[in-house]
N, C-alpha and C positions, 0 to 999 in steps of 0.2 A: 041357719047356718052360718056361723061364723071365724073365720081362719086368721089370724096375728102370729104375721112370719117376722122375725126381727131384722131382718134384710129387705131393702126397698127396689123394686127391678131397676136397674140403672147407675145402682145406688154404687158410690168408690172409697178410697180408702174404711174398707171396714177391714176392723182390728183381727187378723187373724188368728191369734189367742185365745179369742170371745167365742164361744160356739154357738152355731146358727141353729136357732129353733124355732119351733111353732106350735102354734096352741088353738086346741079347736072348743067351740062352745056352742051350744043346740045341737051338738053333732058328734059325729067320731073323727078322725084318720086315718084312713085306711091304707096306704101308701104314702112314700115321702123318700125322696133322693137328694143327693145332693154331687152330681158329677160335674171335676173338671173339665178343662177345654180338651184336652187330648182322651177319652171319655174316663177317666178315673173314676170310681164310685168312693166317697170318703164314709169312714165307719161311723155308723150314727145308732141311735135306739130310741124304738116307740114305745110308749107307757102302754100297758096288756090294756086297758080301759080306753086307746086312741085319742087322749085327750093332749098328750103332751109329744112333742119329739124332737131329737138334740143331734147333733156332732157331737162323736166322741175323740175326736180327735183333730190336734192343728189343724188353721189350712197352711198354705204353703204364703210367702213375702210376693207380693204383683203378681194374683195369678187370678184367671175368671171363671166364675163354678156359675151352674145353672141351677138353681132351688126345684125341683117339682113336687107339688104336692095334691094328692086325692085325699077324699073325707066326704063323707055321706050323712047330709042333715038330720034330724030326727024325723024330718017329711018323707024321706028315702030319697034324694035326690041327691044327687054325685055333683060335689065342685071338685074344678081343677083351676090353680095354680101358681104360678110361673116368677121365677125371679132371677134377671144372671145380674149379677154385682162382681166389683173386681177389689182383690184386699190390698194393704197398704205398701205403699215400698217404701222401705227407710233410705233415708238420707245415711244412717249410722246404727250400726248393734251393737248393745253392752254388752258381753256375758258378763257373770257374777262366779266369783271362789267362797268357800264356806270354810272359816276357817278349823271346822271339826271335821271328825273323817268317820263315815261311817264304821256302825259299831265299834268304838272306841267306849273305853269307858273314862270320865274326865272329871273333875273335881269339882266341889260346888261354888268354884268362884266361876267358873267358864263363862263368858260372854260369847256372845255368836254375832259375829263380824261376818258380813257382806259387803267385799272387795270388787267394784262393776270395773271393767279395761274402759272406763270412759265415763265424764261426766253425766250426772241423770238430771235433767231437767226438770222433772217431775218426781218431786220428793213422794208425793203419797201416793202416786200410780205406786213407785216400786214397793211402799212399806202394802199396800194393799195387795201384790202379786207376792205377798210372802206371808207364809201361815206357819206358825212354829206350836203344836199338839202337846201339853207336857201330860202325863200320869205320875202322880197327884197332877193338876190345871198350877199352872204357878203362873204369877199375875207378876207384869214385865211390861217394857216399852222401848220406842226404838232413841236414839238420839246418833245427827251426823258429823262428821266429821269430815271435813271439808265436801267437796259435791260429787266424789265415787265410790265413799264408803260410810255405810252406817252400821249402829251396832244398836244388838238389842241386848239385853240384860233384866234380869229378873228384879224385882223389888229387894227383894232379903237375899242370901244364896240359896240355892238350889238346899232340898232334899234329899241326902243321899236316897239312894236308889229309884228317883226319877230318871221315867223312860220317853226321849221326848224325838221328836219327827219335825224335822225340818221340810218343808214343798216349797221351793223355789219357784214361784211356777212363772216364769218372766217370759220364756216366749212368746213372742206374738203381741205382747202390750206395748201399749203407746206410753212411752214417758218424756214425751215432750220435747219440742221443737225439734220433728225427725227423727226423734231417738227412739227403737224400739229395744225390746230384750229378745239375747241372743238364743237358747236354750234352758230348757227348767233344769233344778236340779235339786232332787233329794236325799236328806242323809237324817239318819239314825242312831241315836247314840245312847248314851247309859251313864248317870250321876253315880260313881264312886261313894268311896266313905268319903266324909270331913275331915280331909286333913288339914292344919292351920298351923306351919310355924311359925315362931316371932323371933326375932335378933332382937338381943338389946344392947347396946352402946356401952353402956354402963357395967352391965356386969358380966360384958364378953361372953354371953352362952347364948344358947339355939334352944329353944324352948319347943318339942312337937306335940300337939296334941291328935289323935284321932277320934273321931264322934263324939270329944270333948274332953276325951280322957286322956290326962299326960302322959304321954309314953317312954318319952328320951330327952333327957338335956346334954348338951354336948358344948366343948368351948368352940369360939369362934374368935378370927378377928375381922374387924372389916373397916371401911377406909380410913386412912390417916388424916388428919388435920388439916392437910391441905387438898385434899380428894375425900371431902367425906362420902357416906353413902346417903343417898335421899333416902327419906323418912317416908314411911307410910303404909300403905298396905297395896302388895302386888300379886302379881296374877304369876304363875306356872307357863311359862309361852314355849318352851321347847327342851329335849336332855339328849343330850351328847356322853360317849363311853370317853371318847376325845373330840377337847378343839382347841382351837388355834388362837391364844388371847394375843392382840397385835394391837400396839397402841398408834398405831399408824392409819386406825380406824376410827380416829377423833382428830387427826392431824397431830400428833406428837412421834416423829420418826423413829424405828424401834433400838436406832443407831444412835439417838441424842440422847443426853441429860434426862435422865426422867421415862425413858419410851423401853419398851420389851417388846418380847415376839418368843413365845411360848408356848407348846404343850400341854395341856392339864386335864386329867383323867375326870370322870363325873362331873362334867362341867353341865347347871340348868341356869337357860337363860330365864330372866326377870321383866329386862327391859330393853326396848330398843337403844338404849344410849349407852347399852356396854356392861347394864350391871346382872353377874350370875356368881349363883355358889358354886364351888368346886372345890376339887381335892386342891391343895396347898402344903406339900410335906417340909417346904423352903419356909415356910411359918409356924411350924409347930411350940415353938419357944413364947410365941406373943400370943397363940390363942387361947381364949381366956385368961389372959394378964392385957392388952394394949389393941390398938387400932394400928395397921400398920398396910394396908391394901392401899391399890388403885381405887378403892371403890368396893368393888366385889367382897362377898362375905366367906370367907378361909376357912376350909373344915380340914381334918385330918382326912387321907383317903378312904380309912375306915368310914368315917361318919359320913363322907361325902357318897361314897357307894349306898351306906345303908339309907340313906334319904330319899336316894334319888331313885333305889330299886321299890322303897316305898309309895313313891310318890308318882300323881297323873297332871300331865297338862292339866289345867285350870284351878290347880291347889292355890291354899291360898299362902303368903310369906311377906310376913307385915317388920318391919325395921322400926325399932324404939331407940331413942337416945345415940341418936349417932353424932348428934352436930353438924348432920347436912340439911340444904334444903328439902320444904314438903315435894315427894314426888309430883309432876307434872301427871296429871289424869289422861295427856295425849301420847303421855313414854311408853310402848308397849300395850298392856291388857291392864293397863291399872285402872280400870271404870270405877272402880270401889272406892277411888277418892273424893267420887263426888256421891252425895250424899242423895237419896231419890229425889229430893225437892227439884236440886240440883241439874240431876239428869234428867228433868222433866222437861225444864225450866226453858229450854234449846225453841 
């Protein structure tokens, strides 16, 4: 009779997020339990043939547990083993937030952004704690932006209709240098239609395609020569029925020359640096003719409302021929500014 326990007697710093297991060879486990210091039983499961036992819930940090196992060998003899151990006490814990909401419908360009509340020394351990399940199966990979944020994106745009579940099972996981995960998170979402909007600074038009079929063209005005709109592939980040545009957010007081502070309708954020598309009734005479904005994409109220109502977070918005610099891949959710090879080169 051979019993293999995953924890040793008097072992310390056991990861509370890892299941405690017992395997039996040349016999079967008849009874097993894991009990905390104050008599609390940890939930468990025993395989019907008695060859494998495991805990089914995480353990606490800095706690002492006793594992007791009884098994009967092929020779009919009963074997009992016991192991008392202590789980790790973290120096710090980090929680994680995910940019996608549960039950959300997103666009085909949606990246999956995992932002931790503090530095993660062991990046591989953090990636291993995150499982992304897609139907149909979708190839993708992680890339780190700083020491507390990792982004997963597919190799190609998501297929419309894809069902995705994210399991960030970080609780009890050792992320190195005394840092452990705080709590698990699970999010499920669906990929909607493929909506792509292309803004052209030469024609001053915005062309919208849904599932590769052109459905609408509308006049626009983009950034004027002194404040050109960066060109590249943006990803829709957030949508607002009303939004206050304030030049003070990037260092230009509203009451100074070139400054502004005004409320706009149907504002959709495309970058962290302040690029939106939005309703701009004051520039109707310039839309379709010339670029006069501070960098945003101006549309009529009717067209801005139409596009926002059709759109989801994660939809794609490309700016061409704007006269502006290339969009920084770290600005907002602009992950499609990098080729697949560049994305994986970190």
